[in-house]
C-alpha positions in Angstrom: -35.1 -14.1 29.1 -34.3 -12.0 32.0 -30.4 -11.6 33.4 -31.4 -14.6 36.8 -32.0 -16.9 33.6 -28.8 -15.8 31.6 -27.5 -16.0 35.0 -28.3 -19.6 35.8 -27.9 -20.9 32.3 -24.6 -19.9 31.8 -23.5 -20.4 35.4 -24.8 -24.0 34.8 -22.7 -24.6 32.4 -19.6 -22.9 33.0 -19.7 -24.8 36.3 -20.3 -28.4 34.8 -17.5 -28.0 32.7 -15.4 -26.5 34.4 -15.7 -29.3 37.5 -15.3 -31.9 35.0 -11.8 -30.0 33.5 -10.7 -30.1 37.5 -11.4 -33.5 38.8 -10.2 -35.2 35.8 -7.0 -33.1 34.3 -3.6 -35.2 33.6 -4.6 -38.6 32.2 -1.2 -39.7 31.7 -1.7 -43.1 30.1 -4.7 -45.0 27.5 -5.5 -47.0 30.5 -6.3 -43.9 32.5 -7.8 -41.9 29.8 -10.0 -44.4 28.4 -11.3 -46.5 30.9 -10.5 -44.0 33.9 -8.5 -46.3 35.9 -11.7 -48.4 36.4 -12.5 -46.6 39.8 -16.4 -45.9 39.2 -19.3 -47.2 41.3 -22.2 -48.4 40.7 -24.2 -44.7 41.0 -21.6 -43.5 38.6 -22.4 -45.8 36.4 -25.9 -45.7 36.3 -26.4 -42.2 35.7 -23.9 -41.6 33.0 -25.4 -44.8 31.4 -28.6 -42.3 31.9 -27.3 -39.4 31.2 -25.6 -40.8 27.9 -29.2 -41.7 26.7 -31.1 -38.9 27.9 -30.0 -36.8 25.4 -31.7 -33.2 24.9 -33.8 -34.9 22.5 -35.6 -36.8 25.1 -36.5 -33.3 27.2 -37.7 -31.3 24.1 -39.1 -34.1 21.7 -40.4 -36.3 24.5 -43.2 -33.9 25.7 -43.9 -33.2 22.3 -44.6 -36.9 21.2 -46.9 -36.8 24.8 -48.8 -33.8 23.6 -49.2 -35.0 20.1 -49.5 -38.8 20.6 -50.3 -39.3 24.6 -48.5 -41.8 26.8 -47.9 -44.5 24.4 -44.4 -44.0 23.6 -43.7 -45.3 26.9 -44.1 -48.9 25.5 -40.7 -48.5 23.4 -38.9 -48.9 26.6 -40.8 -52.3 28.0 -37.8 -54.2 26.6 -35.6 -52.4 28.2 -35.6 -53.7 31.6 -35.2 -57.6 30.2 -32.5 -56.4 27.8 -30.0 -54.8 30.9 -30.5 -58.2 32.6 -29.4 -60.2 29.4 -26.8 -58.0 29.2 -25.7 -58.6 32.7 -25.9 -61.9 32.6 -24.2 -62.4 29.5 -22.0 -59.4 27.6 -20.7 -58.0 30.9 -18.7 -60.9 31.8 -16.7 -61.8 28.8 -16.1 -58.0 28.2 -14.4 -58.1 31.9 -12.9 -61.5 31.0 -11.2 -60.3 27.9 -10.1 -57.0 29.8 -11.1 -54.8 26.2 -10.9 -50.8 25.7 -13.8 -51.4 23.2 -16.4 -54.1 22.6 -14.9 -54.5 18.9 -12.0 -56.1 20.3 -14.1 -59.3 21.0 -14.7 -60.0 17.7 -11.6 -60.3 16.4 -10.6 -62.7 19.2 -13.6 -64.7 17.7 -13.8 -64.0 14.5 -10.7 -62.3 12.5 -10.0 -58.6 12.0 -11.5 -57.9 9.0 -15.3 -58.5 11.0 -14.2 -56.1 13.6 -13.4 -53.5 11.7 -16.8 -53.6 10.1 -18.6 -53.9 13.4 -16.2 -50.8 14.3 -17.1 -49.1 11.2 -20.6 -49.4 11.2 -20.7 -48.2 14.4 -18.0 -45.3 13.6 -20.9 -44.5 10.7 -23.8 -44.4 12.7 -22.7 -42.9 15.9 -20.6 -39.7 13.9 -24.0 -39.1 12.4 -25.9 -39.6 15.3 -23.4 -37.0 17.3 -24.7 -34.5 14.9 -28.0 -34.9 15.2 -27.7 -34.6 18.7 -25.9 -31.1 18.9 -27.8 -30.1 16.1 -31.7 -30.8 17.6 -31.5 -28.9 20.7 -29.5 -26.6 18.4 -32.4 -25.6 15.9 -35.2 -24.9 18.8 -32.7 -23.3 21.3 -31.4 -20.8 18.6 -35.1 -20.2 17.1 -36.2 -19.5 21.5 -33.4 -17.5 21.8 -32.8 -15.9 18.4 -29.6 -17.5 18.5 -27.8 -18.1 15.0 -28.2 -21.6 14.5 -24.2 -22.5 13.3 -23.3 -20.5 16.8 -25.3 -22.5 18.8 -24.0 -25.7 17.3 -20.8 -24.3 17.6 -21.3 -23.2 21.4 -22.6 -26.8 22.6 -19.7 -29.0 20.6 -16.8 -27.0 21.8 -18.0 -26.9 25.7 -18.2 -30.7 25.5 -14.9 -30.9 23.1 -13.2 -29.3 25.9 -13.7 -31.2 28.9 -14.2 -34.5 27.0 -10.7 -33.9 25.1 -9.5 -33.0 28.3 -10.1 -35.9 31.0 -11.8 -38.2 28.5 -13.9 -40.9 30.0 -13.8 -40.1 33.7 -14.8 -36.5 32.8 -17.7 -37.6 30.7 -19.1 -40.0 33.8 -18.1 -37.4 36.8 -19.9 -34.5 34.7 -22.8 -36.8 33.9 -23.6 -36.9 37.4 -24.4 -33.0 38.1 -26.0 -33.0 34.5 -28.9 -35.8 35.5 -29.0 -33.8 38.8 -30.0 -31.0 36.7 -32.2 -32.4 34.1 -34.5 -34.3 36.1 -34.3 -31.4 38.9 -35.3 -29.1 36.0 -38.2 -31.2 34.4 -39.7 -32.1 37.8 -39.6 -28.8 38.9 -41.5 -27.9 35.6 -43.7 -30.7 35.6 -44.8 -29.5 39.4 -45.4 -26.0 37.6 -47.3 -27.3 34.8 -49.9 -28.7 37.8 -49.8 -25.8 39.8 -51.5 -23.9 36.9 -54.2 -25.7 35.6 -57.4 -23.9 36.5 -58.8 -27.4 37.9 -58.1 -30.3 40.4 -55.4 -32.4 39.6 -58.2 -36.0 39.4 -59.8 -33.8 36.6 -56.6 -33.2 34.9 -56.7 -36.9 34.4 -59.9 -37.3 33.8 -59.3 -34.7 30.8 -56.3 -36.5 29.7 -58.3 -40.5 29.5 -61.0 -38.9 28.0 -59.2 -37.4 24.9 -57.1 -40.2 24.7 -53.7 -39.2 26.2 -53.3 -41.9 28.6 -53.5 -44.7 27.2 -50.3 -46.5 27.6 -50.7 -50.2 26.6 -52.2 -51.2 23.1 -51.9 -55.1 22.6 -52.9 -55.2 19.0 -50.2 -56.6 17.0 -49.4 -54.2 13.9 -45.9 -54.5 11.6 -46.8 -50.9 10.6 -47.4 -49.7 14.3 -44.3 -47.8 15.7 -45.2 -47.8 19.2 -46.8 -51.4 20.9 -46.6 -54.2 23.3 -44.9 -56.3 21.0 -42.7 -53.7 19.1 -41.7 -52.1 22.5 -40.8 -56.0 24.2 -39.1 -57.3 20.8 -38.0 -55.0 18.1 -36.8 -52.3 20.9 -35.6 -55.2 22.8 -32.9 -55.8 20.3 -32.4 -52.1 19.9 -31.0 -51.9 23.7 -29.6 -54.8 23.6 -27.3 -53.6 20.7 -27.4 -50.2 22.2 -26.1 -50.9 25.6 -24.6 -54.1 24.8 -22.2 -53.4 21.4 -22.2 -49.6 21.2 -18.9 -48.3 22.3 -20.7 -45.2 24.0 -22.6 -47.0 26.7 -20.1 -49.8 26.9 -17.2 -47.9 27.5 -19.4 -46.1 30.5 -19.5 -49.5 32.4 -16.4 -51.0 31.2 -14.6 -48.1 33.8 -16.3 -49.8 37.0 -14.5 -51.0 40.0 -15.8 -54.6 39.9 -18.0 -57.0 37.4 -20.6 -56.4 40.0 -20.7 -52.4 40.3 -21.1 -52.6 36.5 -23.5 -55.2 36.6 -25.4 -53.1 39.2 -25.1 -50.0 37.4 -26.8 -51.0 34.3 -29.5 -52.9 36.3 -30.0 -49.6 37.9 -30.5 -48.0 34.7 -33.6 -50.6 33.1 -35.2 -50.1 36.2 -34.9 -46.4 36.1 -35.4 -45.1 32.8 -38.4 -46.3 32.2 -40.3 -44.6 35.1 -37.9 -41.4 33.9 -39.7 -41.7 30.6 -42.9 -41.9 32.2 -42.5 -38.9 34.0 -41.2 -36.7 31.4 -44.0 -38.2 28.9 -46.6 -37.6 31.4 -45.6 -33.5 32.0 -46.0 -33.6 28.3 -49.7 -34.5 28.9 -50.3 -32.0 31.6 -48.9 -29.5 29.4 -51.9 -30.7 26.6 -54.4 -30.3 29.6 -53.0 -27.1 30.5 -53.7 -25.9 26.9 -56.9 -26.9 26.6 -57.9 -24.4 29.1 -55.5 -21.5 28.2 -55.5 -20.9 24.4 -52.2 -22.6 22.5 -50.8 -20.7 20.0 -51.8 -22.2 16.2 -48.1 -22.9 16.1 -45.9 -23.2 18.2 -42.5 -22.6 16.6 -43.7 -18.4 17.0 -40.7 -17.1 14.8 -42.4 -18.7 11.7 -46.1 -17.6 12.2 -44.2 -13.9 13.0 -42.8 -14.1 9.7 -46.0 -14.5 7.9 -47.2 -10.9 9.4 -46.6 -8.0 6.6 -46.6 -10.5 4.1 -49.5 -11.1 1.4 -50.7 -14.1 3.7 -51.3 -12.0 6.9 -55.2 -11.9 6.3 -55.6 -15.3 5.7 -53.6 -16.4 8.6 -55.2 -13.8 11.2 -58.5 -15.0 9.7 -57.4 -18.6 10.5 -56.4 -17.2 13.9 -59.8 -16.1 14.8 -61.7 -19.2 13.7 -58.6 -21.5 15.7 -59.7 -19.5 18.7 -63.5 -19.7 18.4 -63.1 -23.2 18.2 -60.8 -23.3 21.1 -63.6 -22.0 23.4 -66.0 -24.3 21.8 -64.0 -27.0 22.9 -63.1 -25.3 26.4 -67.0 -25.4 27.1 -67.4 -29.1 26.4 -64.5 -30.1 28.5 -66.1 -28.4 31.2 -69.2 -29.9 30.3 -67.8 -33.4 30.4 -66.4 -32.9 33.7 -69.5 -32.0 35.1 -70.9 -35.0 33.5 -68.1 -37.3 34.6 -69.1 -36.3 38.4 -72.4 -37.2 37.4 -71.4 -40.5 36.4 -73.6 -39.9 33.1 -71.9 -42.1 30.6 -73.8 -41.2 27.7 -73.1 -37.3 27.8 -69.8 -38.1 28.6 -69.7 -40.0 25.2 -71.9 -37.1 23.8 -69.2 -34.7 24.7 -66.1 -36.7 23.9 -67.4 -37.0 20.2 -67.6 -33.2 20.3 -64.6 -32.6 21.4 -63.0 -35.2 18.8 -65.0 -33.1 15.7 -63.8 -29.6 17.5 -60.2 -31.1 17.5 -60.2 -32.3 14.2 -61.4 -29.1 13.2 -58.5 -27.2 14.7 -56.0 -29.8 13.2 -57.3 -29.0 9.7 -56.7 -25.1 10.3 -53.5 -26.0 11.7 -52.8 -27.1 8.6 -54.2 -24.3 6.3 -51.7 -22.5 8.8 -48.5 -24.8 7.9 -49.3 -24.7 3.9 -49.4 -20.5 4.7 -45.7 -20.8 6.1 -44.7 -23.2 3.4 -45.7 -20.7 0.7 -44.2 -17.7 2.5 -40.8 -19.7 3.2 -41.1 -23.1 1.3 -38.1 -23.9 2.8 -39.7 -23.1 6.7 -40.2 -26.1 9.3 -43.6 -27.0 9.8 -43.4 -29.2 12.7 -43.7 -27.4 15.6 -44.1 -30.2 18.2 -40.6 -30.2 19.3 -41.6 -26.9 20.8 -44.5 -27.4 22.3 -42.3 -27.8 25.9 -40.0 -25.0 25.4 -42.8 -22.9 24.2 -45.1 -23.8 27.4 -41.6 -22.6 29.4 -40.9 -19.3 28.1 -45.0 -17.9 27.9 -45.8 -19.4 32.0 -43.0 -20.1 34.2 -41.6 -17.4 36.5 -37.8 -16.4 36.1 -35.2 -18.2 37.3 -36.9 -21.5 36.0 -36.9 -20.6 32.6 -33.1 -20.4 32.8 -33.0 -23.2 34.6 -34.7 -25.7 31.8 -32.7 -24.3 29.3 -30.0 -25.4 31.3 -31.5 -28.5 31.2 -31.2 -28.8 27.7 -27.9 -27.8 27.1 -26.1 -30.2 29.8 -28.6 -32.7 28.2 -26.9 -32.1 24.9 -23.8 -31.8 25.9 -24.0 -35.2 28.4 -25.0 -37.1 25.3 -22.2 -35.8 22.6 -19.6 -36.1 25.4 -20.3 -39.8 25.8 -20.3 -40.1 21.9 -17.3 -37.9 21.3 -15.4 -40.2 23.7 -16.8 -43.2 22.1 -15.6 -42.3 18.6 -12.4 -41.4 19.7 -11.5 -44.8 21.6 -13.2 -46.6 18.9 -11.5 -45.1 16.2 -7.8 -45.5 18.1 -8.1 -49.0 19.3 -10.3 -50.7 16.6 -8.5 -48.9 13.5 -5.4 -46.6 14.3 -3.8 -48.6 17.0 -4.7 -52.1 15.0 -4.5 -51.3 11.3 -2.3 -48.5 10.9 0.0 -47.4 13.6 0.7 -51.1 15.8 3.8 -50.3 17.8 3.5 -46.9 19.8 3.6 -46.3 23.6 0.4 -45.7 25.7 0.7 -42.3 26.1 1.0 -41.6 22.5 -2.3 -43.4 22.2 -3.9 -41.8 24.4 -2.8 -38.1 22.6 -4.3 -40.1 19.7 -7.7 -40.9 21.1 -8.0 -36.9 22.0 -6.7 -35.8 18.4 -9.6 -38.6 17.1 -12.1 -37.2 19.7 -11.4 -33.3 19.2 -11.8 -34.3 15.2 -14.6 -36.0 15.7 -16.5 -33.1 17.8 -15.3 -31.1 14.5 -17.0 -33.1 12.3 -20.3 -33.1 14.4 -20.6 -29.6 14.3 -20.1 -29.3 10.6 -22.9 -32.2 10.1 -25.0 -30.3 12.8 -24.7 -27.3 10.6 -25.5 -28.7 7.3 -28.2 -31.5 8.7 -32.1 -31.1 8.2 -34.9 -32.4 10.7 -36.9 -35.4 10.8 -40.4 -35.8 11.6 -40.0 -36.2 15.0 -35.9 -35.5 16.9 -36.4 -38.2 19.1 -37.9 -40.8 16.3 -34.7 -39.2 14.3 -32.3 -41.1 16.4 -34.1 -43.7 17.4 -34.4 -44.5 13.4 -30.7 -43.9 12.7 -30.0 -46.1 15.4 -32.5 -48.9 13.9 -30.8 -49.0 10.7 -27.2 -50.3 11.9 -28.0 -51.9 15.7 -29.9 -55.0 14.2 -26.5 -56.0 12.1 -24.1 -55.5 14.6 -26.1 -56.8 17.6 -26.1 -60.0 15.0 -22.4 -60.2 14.7 -21.9 -60.5 18.3 -24.9 -62.7 19.2 -23.4 -65.1 16.7 -20.2 -64.7 18.3 -21.3 -65.6 21.7 -24.1 -68.2 20.9 -23.4 -69.7 17.6 -19.3 -71.2 18.3 -19.4 -73.2 14.6 -19.8 -69.9 12.2 -16.7 -68.9 11.3 -14.9 -65.1 10.5 -15.8 -65.3 6.9 -19.5 -66.4 7.1 -20.7 -63.6 9.8 -18.4 -60.8 7.7 -21.0 -61.9 4.4 -24.2 -62.3 6.4 -23.5 -58.6 7.7 -22.7 -57.1 4.4 -25.9 -58.5 3.1 -28.0 -57.7 5.7 -26.8 -54.3 6.3 -27.9 -53.8 2.6 -31.1 -55.9 2.3 -31.9 -53.3 5.7 -31.1 -49.9 4.2 -33.0 -51.2 0.8 -36.0 -51.9 2.9 -36.0 -48.7 4.5 -35.3 -46.7 1.0 -38.8 -48.3 0.1 -40.6 -48.5 2.9 -44.3 -47.2 2.8 -44.1 -47.9 -1.1 -43.3 -51.0 -2.7 -40.4 -53.6 -3.7 -40.5 -55.4 -6.1 -44.5 -55.0 -6.8 -44.5 -56.0 -2.7 -45.9 -53.1 -0.5 -43.6 -52.4 2.3 -44.6 -50.7 5.6 -42.7 -51.8 8.7 -42.1 -49.7 11.8 -38.5 -49.0 12.2 -38.3 -50.8 15.8 -38.8 -53.8 13.8 -35.2 -53.3 11.7 -33.5 -53.9 14.6 -35.0 -57.6 15.1 -34.4 -58.1 11.4 -31.5 -57.3 10.9 -29.7 -59.2 13.9 -31.9 -62.3 13.0 -30.8 -62.2 9.2 -27.3 -61.9 10.2 -27.6 -65.1 12.7 -29.9 -66.9 10.0 -27.7 -66.2 6.9 -24.3 -66.9 8.8 -25.5 -70.3 9.6 -26.4 -70.8 5.9 -23.3 -69.3 4.6 -21.3 -71.8 7.2 -23.1 -74.6 6.0 -22.8 -74.2 2.4 -18.7 -73.9 3.5 -18.8 -76.8 4.4 
């Protein structure tokens, strides 16, 4: 990067942190620190909710997801608007009526202390680990692209977040997220404009290329439990995930508990529901346009440049260079077929279009086979090397083709996204530890100032834990899937507890407590055996379904156990 890029990057980050500290320093009690004196309007709430969910993983991994798999990931969000409406009608009014600091306080009022503590602990485990991934995911990519040490990159992101989150609490998180969302979406839209501008063909022709190469297949109505992303998993499995995430995850609940009124909190949540889908569509579409771009400009044989550079000068160099030469030849062949297909599209010749589609598909498969061989060489050269490179696609394009200044802005986007999500997570972890564990069960009779200071300490401790976990974490198949998977392992159980509390008034605390333990154990066992067999039965379930299964199991077992007790 140029000096201008570095100035833009660090200028943006330092400005956001300084603004957050300046605007919110001096919280005097637990009410102001954890709920921001309840003075947030709907726009601040809505943008804060969006920024909490839109982590760096969104901006790094989603374009790569679209590059590899097309637009069908958008189906994951089909249940989001429905979930926001359900939460606005049911969850939010109850939280406001009870005047809670955390979502889990409701569970003690409805059931008992051990059920509240169980739900809080499940949240702390899941979100504590997720905070580490939220830091680690961008760090490993940014450290590779910038040539930084991974540990120091983790520490940089973590420390920046800890400074303003500990200083200003919930209000600091929400206020800074407005600036972060402006940077994130402004940077991504600018990048999308450059992708389209740099295409050597018309925009309409680019859409034809993407469509004929099956990257614009948005909706799939086939019902398949093993398919991670289709209409049914998005409208059911993901609906349960969103109900749990936005309704019971303190990192989100804390965002709308700061509203000036019930109406402001409701509108902020609904605004998120109807703006998030277009936002994800834009990010995925940028990934598709990057895919089209690389049909006309020679793509790297492997997008993680460091791994291929490490092969040079080793015994595997000659094999790698031969594969690179064949890969380049295949690119030329495919490019010619794509140009011919566009001519057939103009002539409206369906037979020729299908013939060229088949030829392009064959060449694409041959290129993927070559990439597989390259990955094998990378592993032979370094068995610990990471061979999944889709998360590097977008930023590799940015560094190779975008102008000075824009590169720095796009790196600021990634850092800002990492900071915004991590800040919400640490803020929620600190408040939940304080309110649901420390204040309730360990040290009950202290002043509001004492608990405010305790929350600051717990926030800092969770921040340090997240940095340590990030330092020793390892990559999943895909970063954005890693976070959704981690949530799916726990969210179903937590949501089931809340739904029993809301709608099954005859079920008591002991029944739901036992049902939650059994359900969580079942989900973990299913996941452990997913892709194999369990008691001779083949298991192949997309992880989004864990949310529905876990939730329904808690509800069903609660009824059964309560019935037996009667």
